[in-house]
matplotlib code that plots the C-alpha trace (Angstrom):
import matplotlib.pyplot as plt

x = [40.4, 40.8, 38.7, 36.6, 35.9, 34.9, 32.7, 30.8, 30.4, 29.0, 26.8, 25.4, 24.8, 23.0, 20.9, 19.9, 18.9, 16.8, 15.2, 14.3, 12.7, 10.8, 9.5, 8.5, 6.6, 4.9, 3.1, 1.1, -0.4, -2.2, -5.1, -5.3, -5.7, -8.4, -10.2, -9.8, -11.4, -14.3, -14.9, -14.8, -17.2, -19.6, -19.5, -19.2, -19.6, -18.7, -17.8, -14.5, -13.3, -14.2, -12.5, -9.3, -9.2, -10.2, -7.1, -4.6, -5.2, -4.4, -1.5, 0.1, -0.5, 1.1, 4.1, 4.6, 4.6, 6.8, 9.4, 9.6, 10.1, 12.7, 14.6, 14.4, 15.9, 18.5, 18.9, 19.1, 19.4, 20.8, 17.7, 15.4, 15.3, 14.6, 11.9, 10.1, 10.3, 8.6, 5.9, 5.4, 4.9, 2.6, 0.6, 0.3, -0.7, -3.3, -4.8, -4.8, -6.8, -9.5, -9.7, -10.1, -7.0, -5.6, -7.9, -6.8, -5.5, -2.9, -1.2, 1.0, 2.5, 4.3, 6.4, 7.6, 8.3, 10.2, 12.6, 13.1, 13.7, 16.5, 18.0, 18.0, 17.2, 19.7, 20.0, 18.4, 15.4, 15.0, 14.8, 12.2, 10.1, 10.1, 9.1, 6.2, 5.0, 5.0, 3.2, 0.5, 0.1, -0.1, -2.7, -4.8, -4.5, -5.6, -8.6, -9.7, -9.3, -11.3, -13.9, -12.9, -12.2, -15.9, -15.6, -12.5, -14.0, -15.2, -18.3, -17.1, -13.8, -14.8, -16.9, -19.7, -19.2, -16.1, -12.7, -11.4, -8.9, -6.4, -6.4, -6.1, -3.0, -1.5, -1.9, -0.4, 2.6, 3.1, 3.2, 5.5, 8.0, 7.8, 8.5, 11.6, 12.8, 12.1, 14.2, 17.1, 16.8, 17.0, 20.2, 21.7, 21.1, 22.5, 25.7, 26.2, 25.7, 28.1, 30.7, 30.5, 30.7, 33.7, 35.5, 34.7, 35.9, 39.1, 39.9, 39.2, 41.4, 44.2, 43.9, 43.9, 47.0, 48.8, 47.8, 49.0, 52.3, 52.8, 51.8, 54.4, 57.0, 56.1, 56.1, 59.5, 60.8, 59.2, 60.8, 64.2, 63.8, 62.7, 65.6, 68.0, 66.5, 67.2, 70.9, 71.0, 68.3, 70.6, 73.5, 71.3, 70.2, 73.9, 75.0, 72.1, 73.3, 76.8, 75.5, 73.3, 76.1, 77.2, 73.7, 72.8, 69.8, 68.0, 66.2, 68.9, 68.5, 64.7, 65.0, 67.5, 65.2, 62.4, 64.7, 65.7, 62.0, 61.0, 63.9, 62.7, 59.2, 60.4, 62.4, 59.4, 57.3, 59.9, 60.2, 56.4, 56.4, 59.2, 57.4, 54.3, 56.1, 58.1, 56.6, 55.6, 58.5, 57.9, 56.6, 58.6, 55.7, 55.6, 53.2, 52.8, 50.5, 48.7, 48.3, 52.0, 52.6, 50.1, 52.0, 55.2, 53.7, 52.1, 55.5, 57.0, 54.4, 54.3, 56.4, 54.4, 51.1, 52.3, 53.3, 49.8, 48.0, 46.5, 46.4, 47.3, 45.4, 46.1, 43.4, 44.8, 44.4, 43.8, 46.2, 45.3, 47.4, 48.0, 50.3, 52.0, 55.2, 55.7, 57.7, 55.0, 52.1, 54.0, 54.4, 50.6, 49.9, 52.4, 50.5, 47.2, 48.3, 50.0, 46.8, 44.8, 47.1, 46.9, 43.1, 42.6, 41.8, 43.8, 42.7, 41.2, 42.1, 43.4, 42.6, 44.4, 42.3, 43.4, 41.3, 41.1, 38.7, 36.3, 37.4, 41.1, 43.4, 43.3, 41.4, 43.1, 41.2, 42.7, 40.1, 40.2, 37.8, 38.6, 36.3, 35.6, 35.7, 34.7, 31.5, 32.4, 35.6, 33.9, 36.1, 38.4, 40.3, 42.5, 43.2, 46.7, 47.0, 43.8, 44.4, 42.7, 46.0, 47.5, 51.0, 50.0, 51.2, 48.1, 50.1, 50.1, 46.7, 47.2, 50.4, 48.8, 45.9, 48.1, 50.2, 47.1, 45.8, 49.2, 48.8, 45.4, 43.6, 42.1, 42.0, 38.8, 37.9, 34.5, 33.1, 32.5, 29.3, 29.8, 32.5, 35.9, 37.3, 37.8, 40.4, 40.0, 42.9, 42.1, 44.9, 44.4, 45.4, 48.1, 46.5, 45.0, 48.2, 50.3, 48.0, 48.0, 51.7, 52.1, 49.9, 51.6]
y = [-37.7, -36.8, -38.5, -35.4, -35.2, -38.9, -38.5, -35.6, -37.3, -40.6, -38.6, -36.6, -39.7, -41.5, -38.4, -38.1, -41.8, -41.6, -38.3, -39.9, -42.9, -40.4, -38.3, -41.4, -42.9, -39.6, -39.8, -42.7, -40.2, -38.2, -40.7, -40.9, -37.1, -37.2, -39.9, -37.9, -34.9, -36.9, -38.6, -35.3, -33.8, -36.8, -36.9, -33.2, -30.7, -27.7, -24.8, -23.7, -27.4, -28.1, -24.8, -25.6, -29.2, -28.0, -25.7, -28.0, -31.2, -29.9, -27.8, -30.8, -33.0, -30.4, -30.0, -33.8, -34.1, -31.0, -32.1, -35.6, -34.3, -31.8, -34.6, -36.7, -33.8, -32.3, -34.7, -33.5, -29.7, -27.7, -26.8, -29.5, -31.5, -28.5, -27.3, -30.6, -31.0, -27.6, -28.6, -31.9, -30.2, -27.5, -30.3, -32.4, -29.4, -28.4, -32.0, -32.0, -28.8, -30.1, -33.5, -32.6, -30.8, -32.7, -35.6, -35.8, -39.2, -37.3, -35.8, -38.9, -38.5, -35.4, -37.7, -39.6, -36.4, -35.0, -38.0, -37.2, -33.5, -34.6, -37.0, -34.9, -31.3, -28.5, -27.6, -24.1, -25.4, -28.4, -26.0, -23.8, -26.7, -28.4, -25.0, -24.7, -28.3, -27.6, -24.3, -26.2, -28.8, -26.1, -24.2, -27.4, -28.0, -24.5, -24.7, -28.0, -26.8, -23.7, -25.6, -23.6, -26.7, -27.6, -26.1, -28.3, -31.7, -34.2, -36.0, -39.2, -39.1, -37.7, -39.2, -37.7, -35.3, -33.5, -35.1, -34.9, -32.1, -34.5, -36.5, -33.4, -32.3, -35.7, -36.0, -32.6, -33.2, -36.7, -35.2, -32.4, -34.8, -37.2, -34.4, -33.3, -36.9, -37.6, -34.7, -35.7, -39.3, -38.2, -36.2, -39.0, -41.5, -39.0, -38.4, -42.2, -42.7, -39.9, -41.2, -44.7, -43.3, -41.2, -44.2, -46.2, -43.5, -42.9, -46.7, -46.8, -43.8, -45.3, -48.6, -46.8, -44.7, -47.9, -49.6, -46.6, -46.5, -50.2, -49.8, -47.0, -49.3, -52.1, -49.8, -48.5, -52.0, -53.2, -50.2, -51.1, -54.7, -53.5, -51.2, -54.0, -56.3, -53.9, -54.4, -58.2, -57.9, -55.4, -57.9, -60.7, -58.5, -57.5, -61.2, -62.1, -59.4, -60.8, -64.3, -63.2, -63.1, -66.6, -68.0, -66.8, -69.1, -72.1, -72.8, -71.3, -67.9, -68.0, -68.9, -66.1, -63.6, -64.7, -64.3, -60.8, -59.9, -61.1, -59.2, -56.0, -56.7, -57.2, -54.0, -52.1, -53.5, -52.5, -49.0, -48.6, -49.9, -47.5, -44.6, -45.6, -46.0, -42.8, -39.5, -37.3, -35.0, -31.2, -30.2, -28.1, -25.9, -23.9, -22.7, -25.4, -26.4, -29.7, -30.2, -30.1, -32.6, -34.9, -34.7, -35.6, -38.6, -39.7, -39.5, -41.7, -44.4, -44.3, -47.5, -49.4, -48.4, -49.4, -52.8, -53.4, -52.0, -49.1, -45.5, -42.7, -39.5, -36.2, -33.5, -30.3, -27.5, -24.6, -24.0, -25.7, -23.8, -25.4, -24.7, -28.1, -30.1, -31.4, -34.5, -35.6, -34.9, -36.8, -39.7, -39.7, -39.5, -42.3, -44.6, -43.7, -44.2, -47.5, -48.7, -47.6, -49.3, -52.5, -52.4, -51.2, -53.8, -53.8, -51.2, -49.0, -45.4, -44.2, -40.5, -37.8, -34.7, -31.6, -28.5, -25.4, -25.4, -22.5, -21.6, -22.0, -25.0, -27.8, -31.0, -34.0, -37.1, -40.4, -42.6, -46.1, -48.6, -51.6, -53.6, -50.7, -50.6, -53.7, -52.6, -54.8, -52.7, -49.3, -46.8, -49.6, -49.3, -46.6, -48.8, -50.2, -53.7, -53.6, -54.5, -56.4, -57.2, -60.6, -59.2, -55.8, -54.5, -52.5, -49.3, -47.3, -45.7, -45.2, -43.2, -41.4, -40.1, -39.2, -37.0, -35.4, -34.5, -33.2, -30.7, -29.7, -31.6, -35.1, -38.2, -40.2, -43.2, -43.9, -46.1, -44.6, -44.8, -47.5, -49.3, -48.4, -46.4, -42.7, -41.3, -37.6, -35.7, -32.3, -29.8, -26.5, -23.0, -20.9, -19.9, -23.3, -25.1, -22.8, -23.2, -27.0, -27.3, -25.2, -27.7, -30.8]
z = [-14.3, -10.6, -7.9, -7.6, -11.3, -11.3, -8.3, -9.8, -13.2, -11.7, -9.3, -12.2, -14.3, -11.5, -10.6, -14.3, -14.4, -11.3, -12.3, -15.7, -13.9, -11.6, -14.5, -16.5, -13.5, -12.7, -16.1, -14.7, -12.1, -14.8, -15.2, -11.4, -11.2, -13.8, -11.8, -8.6, -10.3, -11.6, -8.2, -6.3, -8.7, -8.1, -4.3, -3.5, -6.4, -4.2, -6.5, -5.0, -4.8, -8.4, -9.6, -7.8, -9.2, -12.7, -12.6, -10.7, -12.6, -16.1, -14.8, -13.0, -16.0, -18.4, -16.0, -15.8, -19.6, -20.2, -17.6, -19.1, -22.6, -21.3, -19.7, -22.9, -24.9, -22.5, -19.7, -16.1, -16.0, -13.2, -11.3, -12.5, -9.2, -7.0, -9.5, -9.5, -5.7, -5.4, -7.9, -6.0, -2.6, -4.0, -5.7, -2.5, -0.4, -3.0, -3.1, 0.7, 0.8, -1.5, 0.2, 3.9, 5.3, 8.2, 7.4, 3.8, 2.6, 0.6, 3.6, 4.4, 0.9, 2.3, 4.4, 1.3, -0.6, 2.4, 2.2, -1.5, -0.6, 1.9, -0.7, -3.8, -3.0, -2.4, 1.3, 0.9, -1.1, 1.3, 4.3, 2.6, 1.5, 4.9, 6.4, 4.0, 4.7, 8.5, 7.9, 5.9, 8.7, 11.3, 9.3, 8.9, 12.6, 13.6, 11.2, 12.7, 16.3, 15.6, 13.5, 10.5, 8.5, 7.8, 4.3, 3.7, 4.6, 2.0, 3.3, 1.8, 3.6, 7.0, 9.8, 11.6, 14.5, 15.7, 16.0, 19.6, 20.2, 21.6, 18.4, 16.3, 18.2, 18.2, 14.4, 13.9, 16.2, 14.6, 11.1, 12.1, 13.8, 10.8, 8.4, 10.3, 10.7, 7.0, 5.9, 8.1, 7.0, 3.4, 4.1, 6.1, 3.2, 0.7, 2.8, 3.2, -0.6, -1.5, 1.0, -0.5, -4.0, -3.1, -1.7, -4.8, -7.2, -5.1, -5.2, -8.9, -9.6, -7.6, -9.4, -12.8, -11.8, -10.7, -14.0, -16.0, -14.3, -14.9, -18.5, -18.9, -17.5, -19.8, -22.8, -21.9, -21.4, -24.7, -26.5, -25.1, -26.2, -29.7, -30.0, -29.0, -31.6, -34.4, -34.2, -34.7, -37.5, -39.2, -38.9, -40.4, -43.2, -44.0, -43.9, -46.2, -48.6, -48.6, -49.3, -52.2, -54.9, -54.0, -54.6, -58.1, -58.6, -57.4, -54.1, -52.0, -53.7, -53.3, -49.6, -49.1, -50.7, -48.4, -45.4, -46.5, -47.1, -43.6, -42.0, -43.7, -42.5, -38.9, -39.0, -40.3, -37.4, -34.9, -36.3, -36.0, -32.5, -31.5, -33.1, -31.1, -27.7, -27.9, -26.9, -29.8, -30.5, -30.9, -34.3, -36.7, -37.9, -41.0, -43.7, -46.4, -49.2, -48.4, -52.2, -52.7, -49.9, -51.6, -54.9, -53.2, -51.5, -54.8, -56.5, -53.9, -54.5, -58.3, -58.6, -56.1, -57.7, -61.1, -59.8, -58.5, -61.5, -59.6, -60.7, -58.3, -58.9, -57.2, -57.2, -55.7, -58.2, -55.7, -52.8, -49.5, -47.0, -43.6, -40.7, -40.1, -39.9, -43.5, -42.3, -40.0, -42.4, -45.1, -42.6, -42.1, -45.8, -46.6, -44.2, -45.7, -49.3, -48.5, -46.8, -49.9, -52.3, -50.3, -50.4, -53.9, -56.6, -59.9, -62.5, -59.9, -58.8, -55.5, -55.1, -53.1, -52.8, -51.0, -50.5, -48.3, -45.4, -45.2, -41.6, -42.3, -42.6, -45.1, -45.8, -47.4, -48.5, -49.5, -51.2, -52.6, -54.1, -51.9, -49.7, -47.3, -43.5, -41.6, -39.7, -36.8, -36.1, -36.0, -34.2, -32.9, -36.2, -34.5, -31.4, -31.1, -32.4, -34.4, -38.1, -40.9, -42.6, -42.3, -41.6, -40.2, -36.8, -36.1, -35.1, -38.3, -38.0, -34.3, -34.9, -37.9, -35.8, -32.9, -35.3, -36.8, -33.3, -32.3, -35.1, -33.7, -36.5, -36.8, -38.8, -39.6, -41.8, -43.4, -46.1, -49.6, -51.6, -54.2, -52.1, -50.7, -47.9, -47.5, -45.0, -44.1, -42.6, -41.2, -40.7, -38.9, -40.0, -38.3, -35.0, -34.3, -35.0, -32.9, -29.9, -30.4, -30.7, -27.5, -25.6, -27.1]

ax = plt.figure().add_subplot(projection="3d")
ax.plot(x, y, z, "-o")
ax.set_aspect("equal")
plt.show()
């Protein structure tokens, strides 16, 4: 992720969160609008005033509810902020008209909305809205100076007699200046916030890049150490094999057998780590039947399954064509089958099912009747080092999913109904596999 991508993503998330709070808080204004309508009808039931409020109040209430529901379903859409700012300004101007024009108690709310326009609105919309606000203030001022505002006044909110001309002009000029300053204040705060966010994202990106470079160096060093350890382990294993004939029985033979078993286990762990640390090699793609690959893997594990009292069952009657590297797919299936055999209780069945996908490609399922997935692990089961086995390395599933995704497919695990685990390997058809291999 580049600094620019990170900045835009965080900015979008924060805007969506703030917009959600705004739309939720705005729902509380609906009862206030209803009270305003009832109060205005009580103190001054002028026909035009009641008609405007009778239309504006339900329209504003409906917009508030619709915008909140839309945010719940889709989040922050592209023009949602500008659209809501326009609605807000039109609503405040309408309420100012029906409550006294320049004397309206709602007119100061314009200043707050103008700050929001500068903060969140696009530059073009912000300019038009501020111009509309100034035009409304100018209109109210002209009406008051020419005594054309008598029909706007609410008796309960205006005093007796005329307001001095100097006061009218002062109020109008003050509001105009405040609107201009509020817009610039909003833009200044927005620029300062964006600059601070950019610096934070840039520092985070640099830190992550340095961490990634350090991790690559450690992986390379670990791979070198693992490779060097394989040679002395091979020597230990060879010497143990030479000593085996001299110790035909007794404790010495048992201890030597344990030694050879542990050496084999250490070599297997080192091989898995080396496979994990090395870059994925290019695939040797070809058209293969996933069902046939399942049968080959099942044949390799017949002996192990027999020792554990588990039956291996392959269900692949119809062809399941896939474009894949058979060596790598068999490596994935071997890991899945071994995990299933380790988990399966005696006298149970481990199933390998291969079928063709409707859109092309193949689907392979390895299912057992073990204890199932640990709910506490969740998706972490594919993370390096995560394992439920006492002697597991935690790299097998990580490598298996990486190989599946290198093909353009995927690997997932889920719990079965009735107990057990189901591993699903998806392999793409020809076109998908070719494009994935080209990008690998």
